[in-house]
N, C-alpha and C positions, 0 to 999 in steps of 0.2 A: 549925396552918395551916404550911406550907411556907414561909419566908422566901425572900426575893430571894438571898441569902446562902448560903443552903444550896439554894437551885434552880441557882445557877451551879455552885457546887461540885459537885452530881450530875452536871450535865450535864456539866462540864469531866472528870469522874473518869470515865464512860461511854463517852460518845460523842465524835465530831467530825463538826459539819453541814457537810453536804456541799452546796456551791454551784456549778452549773454552766450552760454554756449549751449547749442542745438544737439539733442539725442531722438532717440525713436526704442519703441520700447524691445520689438524683435531682434534689434540691431546692437542692444548693449546689457538686455537682461538675462537672456540665457532662459534654456530649460521649457524648448519649444520643440513640439513635434519628434520627439524620440517616444520609447516605450512609455508610457503612463503620464506622459506628460500633454497639456494643453494644443490640440490641434487646428493651427492656419492653411491659410493658401498656399502655402509655397511646401504643406508635407510630402505631396507626391513629389515633388521636384527632388525633394532632399531625399524621399524615399528611391526612387529610382537613381540615385547619383547623378541627375541631370548639374546639380550645384552643389559646392562644397555644403556640408552640413553645417548649422549655426552653432549648434554645440552650446558650450557657456556665455558663447559672448565673450562679454568683458567680466562678466557674473554681478553685472551691478545689482539683479535680484538678492543676494546674498550680502552681496559689498558696498552696498550703495553709499555707507559714511562715509568711509576711506575715499569712493572718487565726488561725493558733493565737499569732499575736506578738498581735495586738489583742484576742483573747479571755484571754490571760494577765495584759493590762492593764486587763481590767476588775475583776479582783480572784478572780476561780474558780479552783476547785483542779481543776473535772473537766469533761470535755469527751465530750459526745455524738453519737456518728457511727453510722451505718451501714455494714458492708459489704455490695455489692449483688452480690448471687449472679448478675444480669447480668451487671455489669463480669468478675466472674471465670470464670462460663461461658457465654461469649455463642453457644456450640452445645451442645449436652447432652453432647458427648461432648469437648467443646474446652475446656482449660485455658487462658487466657489469665494466663502466665507472670509476665510483664511487669507487669500490673494486680494482681497477687497480691503481687508486689516492691513497689510503688508504695503499697498497703496497710502495709506491712508497715514503708514508710521513714516515712509519714504516722503511725505509731503509734509509731515510733521519735521522731519527732518533739513528739508530744503528751508523750511520759514526758520528754524533755529538758528542756522546759518545767515540767517539775515538776507538769503534769497529770495526772489520770488518767481514762484512758478508759472510757465505756460503749458494749457495741457492741450496736445493734438487728440483727438476722439478716435480719428483712422488715420493710419501712417502706412499707406500700401497692404493692409493686412485687414482678412476678413476671418471670422471663425468658417472652419473647414465643412462646417453642417451646410452652411448656406453655396456650398459647390466653387467652381473655378472661374464662373461668369457671374458672379452676384449683382455688380452696375448694370449689369445689360436689362438687368428685368428692372420695369421701372416698380413695379412691386414694394422690391427690397429696400427703398425710401422708407417705405413706415417701418422696416425693421432697425435702421439706421436713427429714424429721430426715437425710436423707445431707446435703445441704449443708451444715447445722447440723454435726454432728459434722466437716465438713472444715476449714469455718471453725474451731470452734472448735481443734480439731489443729494447724491452721497458726497461728492468732494467737494461743495461751494462755500465750504466753510475755512477750507483755505486755499482757493484759486477763485479769481474772477477776469482770468484771462484764457481764452480758447480759440482753438485752430481747431475748425470741424473736421477738413479732410486737409492732406498733405498733398501737395502737386496735382492734380488733378490730371491737368493734360499730360505729366509725366507716366504716370500711371494707364490712362488709355493708351497715347502712342506706343508703353514701350510691351505691353500687355496684347496689343493687337495690330500693331504694325509692325516693332521692328521685332518682336516676340522675345526682348529679353526679361520679361514678367511673367509672372504665371498668368493664362494660360499659356502663353509661347505664338499666339499665331500672330502672320506673317500678312502686311499688306491689306489687313481688314478695316478699309476706312469707315465704312456704315460702323462696327462694331466701335472704332474711334469716336465717334463724334454723339454714339448711343450713349455709350458708358459714360462720357464725357459732360454730354448733358445731363447724365442721369446725374452723377456726383452733383454738379451743380443745383440742382433741382432740392436735392440733399441739403444741399449744402444750408441753403433760403430756409427750408424748411424746419431745420434744426435751427439757423440762426431765430427763427422766430420763436421755437421752444425755450431756446436759451433766456431771451429777452423776457417771457413768461414765468423763468422761476427765478432770473436775476438781470433786473431791468436795466443796473449799471454796471455790468460786464462788456468787456470788449471782446467782438466776436470776429473773426474774420477766415480768409484761407489763407493759404499762399499760393501764389500763381509763380510759375519757372518763369524767367528770363528767357524770351526766344528774341531772333531778329525778322519772324513774320510776324505782323500785326496780330490776322487772324488767332496763330498759335498763342500770344498772349494777351496783350494790353487790349483786344474786343473784348475779353471778358471783363476787364476791370472798368473799362467807359461803359458797358450795356451795364452792368451793377450798379453804376452812381449815375446815371440816364435820366432818372426820375429825379432825383435829388438835384439834378444840376438844372432840374425844371423845360427837361427834352422832354415833348410829346410824343407819344408811340407814336405817332403818323411820319413826325419828321425824323425818325431812327435812322433811316437809310442815309440820308445826309451831314447828320450828325456825327456817324461813323466813320464815313469819309473824310469829314473835316478832320479828324482827331487821328487817322490814319497817316493823313498827309502831315500832320504837325509831328507824329511820331517817327515816323522815316527821317524827318528834317533831322531830328534832334538826333539819335541813333546813328543818323552820316548815310552816306551811299553805299549801296551792296557793291559785291562785287560780280561780276557776271555769273559764277555759279550759283550764290544765294538767290540773285533778281531771278533764274529759275523756279526758285523754294517759292519766293515772294508771288509770282506771278499763277504757278501752278495750284498751289495751297489758298490762294484767293478765290479760287474759283471751287477748290472743293469744299472749302470751309466758309462760304458768306455766311455771317454771323447771322443775318434776315431770315437767312430761308432755314439755314441746317438748327441754329437755336431757336426757332421758335415760340418752342416750349417755356425755355427759360425768359425769353422777353417777356411773353404775355406774364409768366410768377413774379417778375422783378415789377411790373406795373400795378398786378393784383393783390400785392402784399400792400398789410396794413402798414407798413413799415415805410418812411421816405429811402430809406438805403438799406439793405441788407450785409453790408460791409462797414463797419467800424473804423480800419483803418484798414491802409492798402500795404499786403506784406507780398515783400519779393522774394525768391530765390536768385541770386546772383553767383554763375559757375562761366561754363561759353557760351552766350548765345548766341552765337552764328550759326546758323542750323545748317548748310551745307556742312560745315567742317563738323558735324557728328557722324560723316559719313564718309569713309575713306575706300580706296584698294587694298584688298586683302596681300598680306604680304611686305607691308610699311612696317619700315623700322618705327621701334618703339621701345622704353627703358627696358633692358634687360632681354633684346633680342628682336624677333620681328612679329609682330600682331596678323593673322591669317584670318581675321574675324573684318565683315566690310563694315566696320564702323568703328571711331576713335576711343581709345582707352581711358580713363578718368584721369590718369596720371599726364595724360599728353595735351587734355584739356588748356586751350591758350590763355595766358596771364596778360590782364591787360586792365591796369588800374585807370589808365585812362576811358577807355571804352565802358569801366563801372560806373564812373563820374557821368558820362551822358544818357547810360540807363537810369541814374537818381534823376537826373533831372528831365529826363523825357516819362518818367512817373510821378514825377511831385506833381502834388494837388496843392492850391492854396488852404482848403478848407478839410482835406482828411489826410492823417499824419502818412507817412510810410515808414514802416519798417522793413528794413532787410533781415527775415529772418533766418534764412542761411545762405553762406559763403565761405568758402574754404580751399584750401590747396592739397592733391592728392601728391602721393607719391606712391613706388610699387616697394614691394615686400616680398619675395617669392621663397621661399624655405628658411626661414629665418634670415634670406642676406638681402639686405636694402639696397634699391639701385637707386642714383639719383636720375635725374628729370634731364630730359635731352636738351630742355632749352635754359638750364643752369639754376632754375628758381628753387630757390626755398621760403621755408614758412617763414622766418624773422622777415626777410626780403619784402615777400606775398604782405603781410601786414602791416609793416611801413608803412609800405606802399598803397595799400585799399584805406589806411588810417590819414591818408593825406588824403585821397579821394574825400573821403567822409567828411574830414576839416573845410575843403574846398565848398563842398555842397552845406555847410552850415554859413559858410563867410559871405557863400552866393543867398543866404533866404530859402534855401530848400525846407520846404516842411519834413524833413525827416530825423525820426526821433527813436531809431533804433538800430541796434548791429548786432546779429547773432555769428559767432563762429561756429561751422561744424567742423569738427566735434572735439566732446572733450579729450577721449581715448579713440586708439584705432579699432572700430568695431567692425561687426557682418556686413558687407556693403553688397546687399543682395545677392548673395550668392557665392560671394567669395570673401577670404580675410586677404588678395594680397592689395586692394586698394589701402592707405593709411591716409587718412585723414588729421589725426590726432594732435592735439597740442600736447598730449604725453604719448609716447610712444607703447606699446605692449608686446613684450617678448613672449609669444604664443609657444615658442620650440621650446621654452625652459619655465615652464611652469604658469603662464598664463599672466608674469608679472606686469605688472605698471611700472611703467621707468618717467623718471624723472624731466628725461630729456625727448624730444618725439623722435621718430624713427629713422630720420638722419642725423639725430646725434644733435640737434639744436638745442639750446635750451628755449622753448619759444612759450613758456608758462613767464617766464620772467620781463623777454619781450613785447606780449602780452600786458602783459600788468602794467608794464611802464608806459605803455603807448595809452591806457586808459587812463592813467593816472594823470598823465600831461593833459589829455582829452578834455577830462573835467577839470584840472587846474586853469584851463582858459574857456572852455566854453559850458558848464554843467555842473549844477547843484550838489549833486552829488559822486 
């Protein structure tokens, strides 16, 4: 058994643990979907009043220097952002050179502070001129690849870490099953599977394009943790199958074995979650539903089309995202048939189980998003019903990270979502920020989070402690 001293030596000699804060352009920049502003696939919902207008968000576009200073003060060394396709190309044949130059200045400012950027190429948003269902059209993949080539060629001097597409399963399920993202369709399973597969096909082509331009780059996409194998780890296992020397004709048996192991690691399901597992296993049989993806994996010139396993961990229990209308929530009752973000279950023990279930000896694991949400409505902050706060959350999840390192899991990164309270896909009520934002009094960024805690100091102390024991940076 490896001692702590041996573990520390192995970790220090082999890896730098990456701590970062994660963001997305549409959620922080401001300046979309208004008169004379670049329009993305949310413009119709904003114009019709189906969602709160995104407005100036946290005005990162104009105030990035201050926000990057705050990022640096938390002790992280990585900053995840998206380069917005809509911003750079507001019309199909019209490049906004000033916007491209601004992104270059932002990347320079990130590097100037000793931070390393990770760029997401598509984070739920696409230019409005492609319509509200771009990923239902396999031909859209070519447009995405052209955007990828442009972005990587333009910004490769500043970045070699790329996330092709953010949370493909969340985009597809919330756009075509729950109706919570544009275009807002409900129960369209075929649209879920079609858009999901097209995004993954797009990832593979984008991966190949990026590697042609920047061979030593790190490229992947971030998956969302779910307790249903077909919604989550099945795709990772498909992406890595060829590199694991699994022949295509043996893929069914391989996935069945991986699924069994996955469920053993994350633990038994409740009766309700078991129903989701059995139902979705029939609807989303990977070897039939994702046949085009499987063919693309095995026909690629690359042994693997993900360089790291990237996960977003919030509340993975699939069945818990659906609740009866009228249930109690922070600040009142929720009359929608789903769980609000500020009611997501916080479970550090389950976090560790998912780290273990997704860890691979040869492919590093990065947690690209993880965070705690609380509610602020009309300037009033509400406590979470379960009593959790952000410093307690950070402390508990860092404990799980330490356990993962001590048990030799191949984990290299943890990113907290997010730096400051941003636009959470239609509303400013959900608050995840390390720093709060007072939207009612001038959109001022606060030194405490929106629950009144000094989460920045807490995060820095946890990172400092972690580095002192485990990492060389």
